[in-house]
N, C-alpha and C positions, 0 to 999 in steps of 0.2 A: 192633063187631068185623065186620071183613070175614073172607070165605073165604081171603084172602090171608094175613093174621092168623094164623089158624087153621092154615094148611096150612104156614106156617112152622114155627110151634111144633109142630104133629104131626111134621113131618120131623126136627126135631132132636131130638125125644124118642125116634122110632123109628131113626133113624139111616140113615133111607132118604128118599127126594123122595116125598112126598104132594102131588099138584097140588090145587089150589084145586078144579076142577072134581070132585073126587072125595068133598069135603067135603059130607056130606048135612045135618047139622045140629051146631051149638054150644049147648050147656046149660051153665049155672051150676049146679052141685049143692053147696050150702055155701060152704066153701072151695076147692073144685076146679072147673077146667074141663074139662068132657066133650067132647070131640072125636067126633062119629060119622061112619065111613065107611062102604062097603059091604063092608071086610074085617075092620075092627075098631073097638072103642070104645077112645078112647084118653082116659085121667084123668090130668091134669096139676094140681098145686097151682096156685092164681092167681098165688102168688108166684113160681113158676118159670115160668109162661106170661109173665109179664110180663119177667122176666130173658131169656128166649130172644126175645123181640122187642126189649128194649135193645140184647142183645148182637148181633143180626142187624143193627140198624141203625149201630151203632158199626162193624161189620165195613166197610159201605158208604162210610162217609165217610174219605175218604184225608186224612189229615192232614200 
């Protein structure tokens, strides 16, 4: 996983932009993904994380 993927998921979860350079760590804890920034710790279920990335990629594809 890249910091870009983590930033996309964190941004979608928080409803505001989280830039990749502010991601300090990403840790998998059980069935959750924990994204750590200097301001917060964002806990997202793994399935929701995957859905965020899939939805973001779908939005990029022009059909």
